[in-house]
VEXVEX-159173 format. One line per field, with one value per residue: residue number from 1; residue in three letters; x, y, z of N, C-alpha, C in turn. Coordinates in nm, 2 decimals, m for minus. Layout:
! VEXVEX-159173
seq = (NUM; ...) .
type = (ALA; ...) .
npx = (X; ...) .
npy = (Y; ...) .
npz = (Z; ...) .
capx = (X; ...) .
capy = (Y; ...) .
capz = (Z; ...) .
cpx = (X; ...) .
cpy = (Y; ...) .
cpz = (Z; ...) .
! end
This chain:
! VEXVEX-159173
seq = (1; 2; 3; 4; 5; 6; 7; 8; 9; 10; 11; 12; 13; 14; 15; 16; 17; 18; 19; 20; 21; 22; 23; 24; 25; 26; 27; 28; 29; 30; 31; 32; 33; 34; 35; 36; 37; 38; 39; 40; 41; 42; 43; 44; 45; 46; 47; 48; 49; 50; 51; 52; 53; 54; 55; 56; 57; 58; 59; 60; 61; 62; 63; 64; 65; 66; 67; 68; 69; 70; 71; 72; 73; 74; 75; 76; 77; 78; 79; 80; 81; 82; 83; 84; 85; 86; 87; 88; 89; 90; 91; 92; 93; 94; 95; 96; 97; 98; 99; 100; 101; 102; 103; 104; 105; 106; 107; 108; 109; 110; 111; 112; 113; 114; 115; 116; 117; 118; 119; 120; 121; 122; 123; 124; 125; 126; 127; 128; 129; 130; 131; 132; 133; 134; 135; 136; 137; 138; 139; 140; 141; 142; 143; 144; 145; 146; 147; 148; 149; 150; 151; 152; 153; 154; 155; 156; 157; 158; 159; 160; 161; 162; 163; 164; 165; 166; 167; 168; 169; 170; 171; 172; 173; 174; 175; 176; 177; 178; 179; 180; 181; 182; 183; 184; 185; 186; 187; 188; 189; 190; 191; 192; 193; 194; 195; 196; 197; 198; 199; 200; 201; 202; 203; 204; 205; 206; 207; 208; 209; 210; 211; 212; 213; 214; 215; 216; 217; 218; 219; 220; 221; 222; 223; 224; 225; 226; 227; 228; 229; 230; 231; 232; 233; 234; 235; 236; 237; 238; 239; 240; 241; 242; 243; 244; 245; 246; 247; 248; 249; 250) .
type = (MET; ASN; LYS; VAL; ILE; SER; ILE; ILE; GLY; ALA; GLY; LEU; ALA; GLY; CYS; GLU; CYS; ALA; TRP; ILE; LEU; ALA; ASN; ASN; ASN; ILE; LYS; VAL; LYS; LEU; TYR; GLU; MET; LYS; PRO; GLU; ASN; LYS; SER; GLU; ALA; HIS; THR; SER; ASN; ASP; PHE; ALA; GLU; LEU; VAL; CYS; SER; ASN; SER; LEU; LYS; SER; GLU; SER; LEU; THR; ASN; ALA; CYS; GLY; LEU; LEU; LYS; LYS; GLU; MET; GLU; ILE; LEU; ASP; SER; LEU; PHE; ILE; ARG; ALA; ALA; TYR; LYS; ALA; LYS; ILE; PRO; ALA; GLY; GLN; ALA; LEU; ALA; VAL; ASP; ARG; ASP; ILE; PHE; SER; LYS; TYR; ILE; THR; GLU; LYS; ILE; LYS; SER; ASN; GLY; ASN; ILE; GLU; ILE; ILE; ASN; LYS; GLU; VAL; CYS; ASN; VAL; ASP; ASP; ILE; ASP; GLY; ILE; LYS; VAL; ILE; ALA; THR; GLY; PRO; LEU; THR; THR; SER; LYS; LEU; MET; GLU; ASN; LEU; LYS; LYS; LYS; ILE; GLY; ASP; ASP; SER; LEU; TYR; PHE; PHE; ASP; ALA; ALA; ALA; PRO; ILE; ILE; ASP; ALA; ASP; SER; ILE; ASP; TYR; SER; LYS; ALA; TYR; PHE; MET; ASP; ARG; TYR; GLY; THR; VAL; GLY; GLN; GLY; ASP; TYR; LEU; ASN; LEU; SER; MET; ASN; LYS; GLU; GLU; TYR; LEU; THR; PHE; TYR; ASN; GLU; LEU; ILE; ASN; ALA; LYS; SER; ALA; ASN; ARG; HIS; SER; PHE; ASP; LYS; LEU; LEU; LEU; PHE; GLU; GLY; CYS; MET; PRO; ILE; GLU; GLU; MET; ALA; LYS; ARG; GLY; GLU; LYS; THR; LEU; VAL; PHE; GLY; PRO; LEU; LYS; PRO; VAL) .
npx = (14.43; 14.15; 13.97; 13.90; 13.91; 13.76; 13.86; 13.68; 13.75; 14.12; 14.27; 14.50; 14.41; 14.28; 14.48; 14.70; 14.61; 14.60; 14.82; 14.91; 14.73; 14.81; 15.05; 15.04; 15.03; 14.71; 14.45; 14.36; 14.09; 14.08; 13.91; 13.87; 13.76; 13.92; 14.10; 13.85; 13.65; 13.63; 13.66; 13.53; 13.76; 13.99; 14.29; 14.43; 14.56; 14.73; 14.68; 14.63; 14.66; 14.69; 14.50; 14.47; 14.75; 15.02; 15.26; 15.28; 15.30; 15.50; 15.84; 15.92; 15.98; 15.94; 15.66; 15.30; 15.19; 15.48; 15.54; 15.34; 15.39; 15.71; 15.61; 15.45; 15.58; 15.79; 15.61; 15.56; 15.49; 15.31; 15.28; 15.46; 15.67; 15.68; 15.65; 15.92; 16.02; 15.96; 16.06; 16.08; 16.23; 16.15; 16.21; 16.10; 15.90; 15.73; 15.70; 15.61; 15.74; 15.38; 15.36; 15.53; 15.51; 15.25; 15.25; 15.48; 15.38; 15.20; 15.29; 15.39; 15.18; 15.00; 15.21; 15.20; 15.13; 14.91; 14.67; 14.39; 14.32; 14.05; 13.89; 13.61; 13.33; 13.17; 12.85; 12.68; 12.77; 12.64; 12.69; 12.88; 13.08; 13.16; 13.38; 13.38; 13.61; 13.50; 13.69; 13.63; 13.67; 13.67; 13.57; 13.40; 13.13; 12.82; 12.64; 12.77; 12.74; 12.48; 12.38; 12.50; 12.47; 12.19; 12.21; 12.37; 12.34; 12.25; 12.39; 12.70; 12.82; 13.01; 13.28; 13.45; 13.76; 14.07; 14.24; 14.63; 14.78; 14.93; 15.22; 15.40; 15.76; 15.92; 15.79; 15.84; 15.96; 16.24; 16.41; 16.29; 16.15; 16.25; 16.52; 16.41; 16.43; 16.18; 16.10; 16.38; 16.53; 16.85; 16.85; 16.83; 16.70; 16.46; 16.14; 16.00; 16.00; 15.81; 15.90; 15.68; 15.59; 15.33; 15.15; 15.21; 15.13; 14.82; 14.73; 14.77; 14.63; 14.33; 14.31; 14.30; 14.05; 13.91; 13.86; 13.76; 13.62; 13.69; 13.48; 13.33; 13.26; 13.03; 12.92; 13.13; 13.03; 13.01; 13.13; 13.32; 13.65; 13.83; 14.08; 14.19; 14.15; 14.07; 14.28; 14.14; 13.95; 14.02; 14.09; 13.87; 13.80; 13.93; 14.21; 14.39; 14.45; 14.55; 14.82; 14.86; 14.82; 14.89; 15.08; 15.24; 15.53; 15.74) .
npy = (m0.24; m0.27; m0.53; m0.82; m1.13; m1.38; m1.70; m1.97; m2.36; m2.53; m2.56; m2.54; m2.31; m2.14; m2.20; m1.99; m1.83; m1.73; m1.69; m1.46; m1.27; m1.24; m1.18; m0.97; m0.80; m0.85; m0.97; m1.32; m1.55; m1.88; m2.11; m2.43; m2.82; m3.02; m3.19; m3.29; m3.38; m3.55; m3.54; m3.83; m3.83; m3.75; m3.84; m3.76; m3.55; m3.26; m2.96; m2.87; m3.10; m3.30; m3.46; m3.54; m3.56; m3.52; m3.34; m3.08; m2.97; m2.84; m2.65; m2.50; m2.17; m2.14; m2.21; m2.11; m2.28; m2.28; m1.99; m1.88; m1.95; m1.93; m1.65; m1.68; m1.74; m1.49; m1.36; m1.40; m1.63; m1.95; m2.15; m2.23; m2.21; m2.40; m2.62; m2.64; m2.70; m2.95; m3.11; m3.35; m3.55; m3.57; m3.48; m3.17; m3.15; m3.04; m3.22; m3.31; m3.47; m3.61; m3.53; m3.41; m3.20; m3.07; m3.09; m2.88; m2.65; m2.67; m2.56; m2.35; m2.23; m2.22; m2.14; m1.83; m1.57; m1.38; m1.56; m1.69; m1.99; m2.24; m2.49; m2.61; m2.75; m2.53; m2.47; m2.27; m2.01; m1.78; m1.76; m1.71; m1.38; m1.11; m0.97; m1.25; m1.56; m1.78; m2.09; m2.39; m2.60; m2.87; m3.07; m3.04; m3.00; m3.15; m3.00; m2.77; m2.73; m2.78; m2.52; m2.29; m2.38; m2.26; m2.00; m1.96; m2.07; m2.43; m2.52; m2.52; m2.63; m2.81; m3.10; m3.31; m3.54; m3.77; m4.04; m4.11; m4.40; m4.58; m4.82; m5.08; m5.05; m5.27; m5.47; m5.45; m5.48; m5.44; m5.54; m5.48; m5.24; m4.86; m4.60; m4.25; m3.95; m3.63; m3.53; m3.47; m3.35; m3.32; m3.47; m3.63; m3.91; m3.92; m4.01; m4.29; m4.53; m4.74; m4.93; m5.04; m5.26; m5.17; m5.43; m5.48; m5.26; m5.21; m5.44; m5.42; m5.22; m5.26; m5.48; m5.26; m5.09; m5.26; m5.35; m5.45; m5.20; m5.07; m5.01; m4.67; m4.36; m4.25; m4.03; m3.95; m3.87; m3.93; m3.68; m3.60; m3.40; m3.22; m3.19; m3.36; m3.62; m4.04; m4.23; m4.47; m4.34; m4.18; m4.31; m4.48; m4.31; m4.33; m4.57; m4.45; m4.23; m4.19; m4.18; m3.97; m3.84; m3.92; m4.10; m4.03; m4.04; m3.88) .
npz = (18.84; 19.04; 19.03; 19.03; 18.78; 18.73; 18.65; 18.48; 18.51; 18.48; 18.24; 17.91; 17.81; 18.04; 18.22; 18.11; 18.06; 18.30; 18.36; 18.23; 18.34; 18.58; 18.64; 18.48; 18.77; 18.81; 19.03; 18.97; 19.03; 18.96; 18.88; 18.92; 18.91; 18.95; 19.18; 19.31; 19.11; 18.84; 18.45; 18.21; 18.05; 18.18; 18.39; 18.53; 18.83; 18.85; 18.67; 18.32; 18.18; 17.90; 17.76; 17.50; 17.21; 17.27; 17.10; 17.00; 16.82; 16.46; 16.57; 16.36; 16.21; 15.93; 15.93; 16.02; 16.24; 16.40; 16.45; 16.57; 16.82; 16.87; 16.90; 17.13; 17.28; 17.30; 17.47; 17.66; 17.74; 18.00; 17.87; 17.65; 17.78; 17.99; 17.81; 17.72; 17.93; 17.94; 17.67; 17.42; 17.21; 16.89; 16.63; 16.39; 16.48; 16.80; 17.14; 17.39; 17.73; 17.87; 18.20; 18.37; 18.15; 18.26; 18.53; 18.60; 18.47; 18.65; 18.93; 18.89; 18.83; 19.10; 19.24; 19.24; 19.39; 19.28; 19.19; 19.33; 19.40; 19.32; 19.44; 19.29; 19.16; 18.89; 18.79; 18.67; 18.52; 18.63; 18.89; 18.96; 19.02; 18.87; 18.56; 18.42; 18.29; 18.08; 18.04; 17.93; 17.80; 17.55; 17.74; 17.94; 18.15; 18.24; 18.34; 18.33; 18.05; 17.96; 18.08; 17.90; 17.77; 17.72; 17.78; 17.54; 17.30; 17.10; 16.90; 16.82; 17.02; 17.01; 17.01; 16.90; 16.93; 16.82; 16.94; 16.94; 16.91; 17.14; 17.13; 17.27; 17.27; 17.25; 17.15; 16.85; 16.54; 16.48; 16.28; 16.06; 16.08; 16.07; 16.19; 16.12; 15.98; 15.94; 15.60; 15.50; 15.70; 15.92; 16.20; 16.50; 16.44; 16.45; 16.40; 16.32; 16.08; 15.84; 15.57; 15.33; 15.06; 14.73; 14.77; 15.02; 15.12; 15.04; 15.14; 15.42; 15.44; 15.34; 15.60; 15.75; 15.70; 15.74; 15.98; 16.36; 16.57; 16.86; 17.08; 17.15; 17.44; 17.57; 17.55; 17.31; 16.99; 16.67; 16.46; 16.30; 16.33; 16.13; 16.14; 16.29; 16.28; 16.30; 16.18; 16.04; 15.96; 15.82; 15.60; 15.44; 15.29; 15.06; 14.85; 14.84; 14.98; 15.27; 15.17; 15.10; 15.29; 15.61; 15.56; 15.40; 15.18; 15.36) .
capx = (14.33; 14.13; 13.85; 13.92; 13.91; 13.70; 13.86; 13.63; 13.92; 14.25; 14.32; 14.56; 14.38; 14.25; 14.58; 14.73; 14.53; 14.57; 14.93; 14.92; 14.71; 14.85; 15.22; 15.02; 14.93; 14.52; 14.39; 14.26; 14.03; 14.09; 13.80; 13.92; 13.72; 13.96; 14.03; 13.74; 13.52; 13.73; 13.59; 13.57; 13.87; 14.08; 14.36; 14.56; 14.53; 14.73; 14.61; 14.66; 14.66; 14.67; 14.43; 14.48; 14.84; 15.13; 15.27; 15.20; 15.36; 15.62; 15.86; 15.94; 15.94; 15.86; 15.52; 15.25; 15.22; 15.64; 15.58; 15.28; 15.48; 15.80; 15.57; 15.40; 15.71; 15.84; 15.50; 15.62; 15.35; 15.34; 15.28; 15.61; 15.77; 15.63; 15.68; 16.05; 16.09; 15.93; 16.06; 16.15; 16.29; 16.03; 16.22; 16.08; 15.81; 15.70; 15.69; 15.69; 15.63; 15.30; 15.36; 15.67; 15.44; 15.09; 15.35; 15.55; 15.21; 15.06; 15.40; 15.37; 15.00; 14.99; 15.30; 15.17; 15.06; 14.81; 14.64; 14.34; 14.26; 13.88; 13.86; 13.51; 13.27; 13.12; 12.80; 12.61; 12.84; 12.58; 12.66; 13.01; 13.05; 13.24; 13.47; 13.43; 13.62; 13.46; 13.78; 13.66; 13.71; 13.55; 13.56; 13.32; 13.08; 12.77; 12.56; 12.72; 12.73; 12.34; 12.41; 12.53; 12.31; 12.10; 12.25; 12.42; 12.20; 12.36; 12.46; 12.83; 12.85; 13.02; 13.39; 13.56; 13.90; 14.10; 14.37; 14.72; 14.79; 15.04; 15.27; 15.50; 15.84; 15.97; 15.74; 15.87; 16.05; 16.37; 16.48; 16.19; 16.09; 16.37; 16.47; 16.46; 16.42; 16.11; 16.15; 16.51; 16.64; 16.92; 16.88; 16.87; 16.61; 16.30; 16.11; 16.03; 15.96; 15.80; 15.85; 15.58; 15.54; 15.21; 15.15; 15.22; 15.05; 14.70; 14.70; 14.76; 14.45; 14.22; 14.31; 14.25; 13.95; 13.80; 13.91; 13.66; 13.63; 13.67; 13.35; 13.34; 13.19; 12.88; 12.99; 13.17; 12.93; 13.11; 13.12; 13.52; 13.73; 13.92; 14.24; 14.27; 14.06; 14.13; 14.34; 14.04; 13.81; 14.06; 14.13; 13.73; 13.74; 13.97; 14.27; 14.49; 14.39; 14.66; 14.94; 14.87; 14.83; 14.96; 15.15; 15.27; 15.71; 15.86) .
capy = (m0.28; m0.35; m0.64; m0.96; m1.18; m1.52; m1.81; m2.10; m2.42; m2.45; m2.62; m2.51; m2.19; m2.13; m2.12; m1.92; m1.65; m1.70; m1.64; m1.34; m1.16; m1.21; m1.14; m0.80; m0.74; m0.84; m1.06; m1.40; m1.68; m1.93; m2.20; m2.57; m2.90; m3.14; m3.31; m3.36; m3.41; m3.56; m3.59; m3.93; m3.87; m3.70; m3.91; m3.63; m3.41; m3.19; m2.85; m2.83; m3.23; m3.31; m3.58; m3.61; m3.56; m3.49; m3.29; m2.93; m2.94; m2.80; m2.56; m2.46; m2.02; m2.18; m2.21; m2.09; m2.36; m2.24; m1.90; m1.90; m2.02; m1.79; m1.52; m1.69; m1.75; m1.37; m1.32; m1.50; m1.79; m2.05; m2.30; m2.24; m2.22; m2.57; m2.71; m2.68; m2.79; m3.11; m3.12; m3.49; m3.60; m3.49; m3.42; m3.09; m3.10; m2.97; m3.24; m3.35; m3.55; m3.52; m3.52; m3.29; m3.04; m3.08; m3.03; m2.72; m2.57; m2.64; m2.57; m2.22; m2.11; m2.28; m2.07; m1.73; m1.50; m1.34; m1.66; m1.79; m2.18; m2.23; m2.62; m2.64; m2.72; m2.44; m2.56; m2.15; m1.90; m1.61; m1.80; m1.66; m1.25; m1.01; m1.02; m1.43; m1.63; m1.94; m2.17; m2.54; m2.63; m2.98; m3.15; m2.91; m3.10; m3.14; m2.94; m2.63; m2.69; m2.71; m2.38; m2.23; m2.35; m2.16; m1.90; m1.92; m2.19; m2.57; m2.53; m2.49; m2.70; m2.99; m3.15; m3.50; m3.58; m3.86; m3.98; m4.12; m4.52; m4.61; m4.93; m5.12; m5.03; m5.35; m5.51; m5.41; m5.58; m5.34; m5.54; m5.46; m5.06; m4.80; m4.43; m4.15; m3.78; m3.62; m3.42; m3.42; m3.28; m3.39; m3.51; m3.79; m3.96; m3.96; m4.11; m4.49; m4.60; m4.94; m4.92; m5.09; m5.25; m5.17; m5.55; m5.47; m5.13; m5.26; m5.57; m5.29; m5.05; m5.36; m5.53; m5.10; m5.03; m5.33; m5.36; m5.40; m5.05; m4.97; m4.88; m4.49; m4.30; m4.25; m3.85; m3.91; m3.89; m3.93; m3.58; m3.57; m3.28; m3.20; m3.14; m3.47; m3.74; m4.12; m4.33; m4.61; m4.29; m4.12; m4.48; m4.50; m4.17; m4.40; m4.65; m4.37; m4.15; m4.21; m4.20; m3.84; m3.80; m3.94; m4.19; m4.02; m4.09; m3.79) .
capz = (18.88; 19.17; 19.01; 19.06; 18.66; 18.71; 18.52; 18.47; 18.41; 18.47; 18.14; 17.86; 17.79; 18.15; 18.29; 18.02; 18.09; 18.44; 18.42; 18.21; 18.42; 18.73; 18.58; 18.52; 18.88; 18.78; 19.05; 18.93; 19.09; 18.90; 18.96; 18.88; 19.01; 19.03; 19.21; 19.36; 19.02; 18.65; 18.32; 18.18; 17.98; 18.28; 18.51; 18.67; 18.92; 18.75; 18.56; 18.17; 18.13; 17.80; 17.78; 17.34; 17.19; 17.33; 17.03; 17.01; 16.62; 16.45; 16.56; 16.23; 16.15; 15.81; 15.91; 16.10; 16.43; 16.45; 16.43; 16.65; 16.94; 16.90; 16.93; 17.25; 17.39; 17.35; 17.56; 17.81; 17.76; 18.07; 17.81; 17.58; 17.94; 17.98; 17.63; 17.67; 18.03; 17.93; 17.54; 17.45; 17.07; 16.81; 16.51; 16.42; 16.66; 16.97; 17.16; 17.53; 17.80; 17.97; 18.32; 18.34; 18.10; 18.36; 18.67; 18.57; 18.51; 18.81; 19.01; 18.86; 18.88; 19.24; 19.37; 19.21; 19.49; 19.22; 19.14; 19.41; 19.31; 19.40; 19.39; 19.25; 19.00; 18.88; 18.71; 18.67; 18.52; 18.72; 19.06; 19.02; 19.02; 18.81; 18.48; 18.41; 18.13; 18.09; 17.99; 18.05; 17.64; 17.53; 17.84; 18.03; 18.19; 18.21; 18.42; 18.27; 17.91; 18.02; 18.14; 17.83; 17.63; 17.81; 17.69; 17.32; 17.18; 17.21; 16.74; 16.81; 17.19; 17.02; 16.96; 16.81; 16.88; 16.79; 17.04; 16.89; 17.00; 17.23; 17.14; 17.35; 17.21; 17.26; 17.04; 16.75; 16.47; 16.40; 16.14; 15.93; 16.09; 16.13; 16.27; 16.05; 16.05; 15.84; 15.56; 15.47; 15.79; 16.01; 16.39; 16.56; 16.37; 16.56; 16.39; 16.30; 15.96; 15.86; 15.44; 15.23; 14.89; 14.72; 14.78; 15.14; 15.17; 14.99; 15.29; 15.56; 15.41; 15.35; 15.72; 15.84; 15.68; 15.78; 16.12; 16.43; 16.58; 16.99; 17.15; 17.19; 17.48; 17.55; 17.54; 17.16; 16.87; 16.53; 16.38; 16.27; 16.29; 15.95; 16.13; 16.39; 16.22; 16.32; 16.06; 15.95; 15.91; 15.68; 15.48; 15.39; 15.19; 14.95; 14.87; 14.83; 15.08; 15.28; 15.06; 15.01; 15.39; 15.71; 15.48; 15.24; 15.22; 15.38) .
cpx = (14.27; 14.04; 13.91; 13.83; 13.85; 13.78; 13.78; 13.74; 13.98; 14.33; 14.42; 14.51; 14.35; 14.37; 14.69; 14.67; 14.53; 14.65; 14.97; 14.87; 14.77; 14.97; 15.19; 14.95; 14.81; 14.53; 14.32; 14.22; 14.01; 14.00; 13.85; 13.87; 13.73; 14.05; 13.95; 13.61; 13.65; 13.66; 13.60; 13.69; 14.01; 14.13; 14.41; 14.47; 14.60; 14.67; 14.66; 14.74; 14.63; 14.60; 14.45; 14.63; 14.96; 15.23; 15.25; 15.27; 15.49; 15.66; 15.95; 15.88; 15.84; 15.64; 15.43; 15.24; 15.39; 15.63; 15.51; 15.35; 15.61; 15.70; 15.49; 15.52; 15.72; 15.74; 15.55; 15.53; 15.40; 15.38; 15.42; 15.74; 15.76; 15.67; 15.82; 16.14; 16.10; 15.93; 16.11; 16.20; 16.19; 16.09; 16.20; 15.98; 15.85; 15.71; 15.73; 15.60; 15.56; 15.27; 15.42; 15.52; 15.33; 15.18; 15.38; 15.45; 15.13; 15.14; 15.35; 15.26; 15.01; 15.06; 15.28; 15.06; 14.90; 14.68; 14.56; 14.29; 14.16; 13.86; 13.72; 13.43; 13.18; 12.95; 12.62; 12.66; 12.76; 12.63; 12.86; 12.99; 13.17; 13.29; 13.46; 13.52; 13.60; 13.61; 13.76; 13.64; 13.59; 13.54; 13.51; 13.19; 12.93; 12.63; 12.62; 12.73; 12.58; 12.27; 12.40; 12.44; 12.18; 12.09; 12.27; 12.34; 12.32; 12.41; 12.53; 12.92; 12.91; 13.22; 13.42; 13.69; 13.99; 14.28; 14.48; 14.68; 14.95; 15.08; 15.39; 15.64; 15.94; 15.89; 15.72; 15.99; 16.13; 16.42; 16.37; 16.18; 16.25; 16.35; 16.52; 16.43; 16.35; 16.20; 16.26; 16.59; 16.72; 16.94; 16.90; 16.76; 16.52; 16.17; 16.09; 15.96; 15.95; 15.75; 15.75; 15.57; 15.35; 15.12; 15.10; 15.10; 14.88; 14.62; 14.64; 14.61; 14.31; 14.17; 14.26; 14.08; 13.78; 13.78; 13.78; 13.71; 13.58; 13.54; 13.40; 13.24; 13.10; 12.85; 13.03; 13.06; 13.08; 13.09; 13.25; 13.50; 13.83; 14.05; 14.26; 14.20; 14.17; 14.19; 14.20; 14.01; 13.84; 14.09; 13.97; 13.72; 13.85; 14.10; 14.34; 14.57; 14.48; 14.78; 14.98; 14.86; 14.93; 15.08; 15.25; 15.44; 15.80; 15.96) .
cpy = (m0.34; m0.46; m0.76; m1.01; m1.34; m1.62; m1.89; m2.28; m2.41; m2.58; m2.57; m2.35; m2.10; m2.09; m1.98; m1.82; m1.60; m1.64; m1.51; m1.21; m1.18; m1.23; m0.99; m0.75; m0.75; m1.00; m1.17; m1.48; m1.79; m2.07; m2.40; m2.71; m3.04; m3.14; m3.39; m3.44; m3.43; m3.61; m3.70; m3.97; m3.79; m3.86; m3.81; m3.57; m3.28; m3.07; m2.91; m2.94; m3.23; m3.49; m3.62; m3.64; m3.48; m3.41; m3.17; m2.91; m2.88; m2.66; m2.47; m2.32; m2.02; m2.15; m2.14; m2.15; m2.29; m2.08; m1.83; m1.91; m1.98; m1.64; m1.56; m1.68; m1.60; m1.31; m1.36; m1.63; m1.87; m2.13; m2.30; m2.34; m2.37; m2.71; m2.76; m2.73; m2.93; m3.12; m3.27; m3.49; m3.58; m3.53; m3.27; m3.03; m3.05; m3.13; m3.31; m3.38; m3.47; m3.45; m3.45; m3.18; m3.01; m2.95; m3.00; m2.64; m2.57; m2.66; m2.40; m2.11; m2.11; m2.19; m1.86; m1.63; m1.40; m1.42; m1.70; m1.91; m2.17; m2.39; m2.67; m2.69; m2.63; m2.47; m2.42; m2.09; m1.72; m1.66; m1.73; m1.47; m1.18; m1.00; m1.17; m1.47; m1.75; m2.04; m2.37; m2.62; m2.77; m3.11; m3.12; m3.00; m3.06; m3.04; m2.79; m2.65; m2.71; m2.57; m2.28; m2.26; m2.23; m2.01; m1.85; m1.99; m2.32; m2.61; m2.55; m2.55; m2.83; m3.02; m3.26; m3.46; m3.71; m3.90; m4.08; m4.28; m4.52; m4.75; m5.00; m5.15; m5.21; m5.48; m5.55; m5.52; m5.46; m5.38; m5.53; m5.24; m4.98; m4.65; m4.40; m4.02; m3.70; m3.47; m3.35; m3.39; m3.35; m3.37; m3.57; m3.89; m4.01; m4.04; m4.24; m4.50; m4.71; m4.84; m5.01; m5.12; m5.22; m5.30; m5.52; m5.37; m5.20; m5.35; m5.48; m5.24; m5.20; m5.39; m5.35; m5.08; m5.16; m5.42; m5.38; m5.28; m5.03; m4.96; m4.75; m4.45; m4.23; m4.09; m3.81; m4.00; m3.81; m3.84; m3.55; m3.40; m3.33; m3.26; m3.24; m3.62; m3.91; m4.21; m4.41; m4.45; m4.27; m4.25; m4.48; m4.41; m4.27; m4.49; m4.57; m4.25; m4.11; m4.16; m4.08; m3.74; m3.83; m4.07; m4.19; m3.96; m3.95; m3.83) .
cpz = (18.96; 19.06; 19.00; 18.88; 18.70; 18.63; 18.57; 18.43; 18.42; 18.37; 18.09; 17.87; 17.94; 18.27; 18.23; 18.06; 18.25; 18.48; 18.38; 18.28; 18.56; 18.69; 18.55; 18.66; 18.86; 18.89; 18.99; 19.04; 18.99; 18.96; 18.88; 18.90; 19.00; 19.15; 19.25; 19.23; 18.93; 18.57; 18.29; 18.10; 18.08; 18.34; 18.58; 18.72; 18.88; 18.72; 18.43; 18.15; 18.02; 17.79; 17.61; 17.33; 17.21; 17.24; 16.99; 16.85; 16.63; 16.50; 16.47; 16.22; 16.00; 15.80; 16.05; 16.27; 16.49; 16.50; 16.52; 16.85; 16.95; 16.98; 17.08; 17.37; 17.38; 17.46; 17.71; 17.87; 17.86; 17.97; 17.75; 17.67; 17.98; 17.94; 17.66; 17.78; 18.01; 17.76; 17.53; 17.18; 16.99; 16.67; 16.46; 16.48; 16.77; 17.04; 17.30; 17.63; 17.93; 18.13; 18.36; 18.26; 18.20; 18.51; 18.70; 18.60; 18.59; 18.96; 19.03; 18.91; 19.04; 19.34; 19.34; 19.28; 19.45; 19.22; 19.30; 19.37; 19.39; 19.33; 19.42; 19.15; 18.94; 18.69; 18.73; 18.67; 18.64; 18.85; 19.06; 18.91; 18.94; 18.64; 18.50; 18.27; 18.14; 17.94; 18.01; 17.92; 17.69; 17.65; 17.94; 18.05; 18.19; 18.20; 18.38; 18.10; 17.91; 18.03; 18.05; 17.76; 17.60; 17.71; 17.54; 17.25; 17.16; 16.98; 16.78; 16.91; 17.11; 16.96; 16.99; 16.88; 16.80; 16.85; 16.92; 16.96; 17.07; 17.19; 17.22; 17.20; 17.19; 17.18; 16.90; 16.73; 16.39; 16.31; 16.00; 15.98; 16.12; 16.17; 16.12; 16.05; 15.92; 15.70; 15.48; 15.55; 15.83; 16.16; 16.37; 16.53; 16.48; 16.57; 16.26; 16.23; 15.88; 15.67; 15.36; 15.09; 14.87; 14.73; 14.93; 15.20; 15.14; 15.13; 15.38; 15.56; 15.43; 15.53; 15.80; 15.84; 15.76; 15.98; 16.20; 16.53; 16.76; 16.96; 17.18; 17.30; 17.48; 17.52; 17.38; 17.07; 16.76; 16.38; 16.40; 16.23; 16.20; 16.05; 16.20; 16.35; 16.22; 16.13; 15.96; 15.89; 15.76; 15.57; 15.38; 15.27; 15.06; 14.97; 14.89; 14.91; 15.18; 15.28; 15.07; 15.21; 15.54; 15.70; 15.43; 15.27; 15.25; 15.45) .
! end
């Protein structure tokens, strides 16, 4: 195949697509606006930057998430290669060191002779000839978003996600918190637990739903993605919502 395929965006999808095409001897032009331009969520110059969770969900073959990752591994997925290179303890979940993960993918993409990297912000898909793959994801720039809206409408162009809080390990009182595995599996105690009786839980619950909220970015509209909700928004749905969700006793 003599045609060159142009991919806009060197995130997870763009890099995976470029990797598979290039390894099948197809020439790729990979357009990435970093490092010259970053969105409000980007901090690194590397490709495939994880700006939300560093957990890639379960590795177990008994569920869809684990099965999908095994299928990707069989197909020589760069994503999976990088994940196991950057893996950190997280029980049954495949969690990664963000920096190692992104750096590994960046090095592999840059060293592939079939991939030409073009550091340029694409504002109009018509400026690129040939076959095009748009892989800009939820952090698509406003200029390209406006261009896409003219082509496909704006009803479906929306994304909202929740970021997990990060705390200093030295701030934890380990006389009250303890490490253990989930769902009765035997591992190295990768999850930190804090037991609460009913009174303590209700105190926590009321503090949570009445807590002062951080100001959102101007690009964040509160239309929530059900698969990754902020815990305070879940709690507002009812007093027992959390004990059947993220705080279930497993």
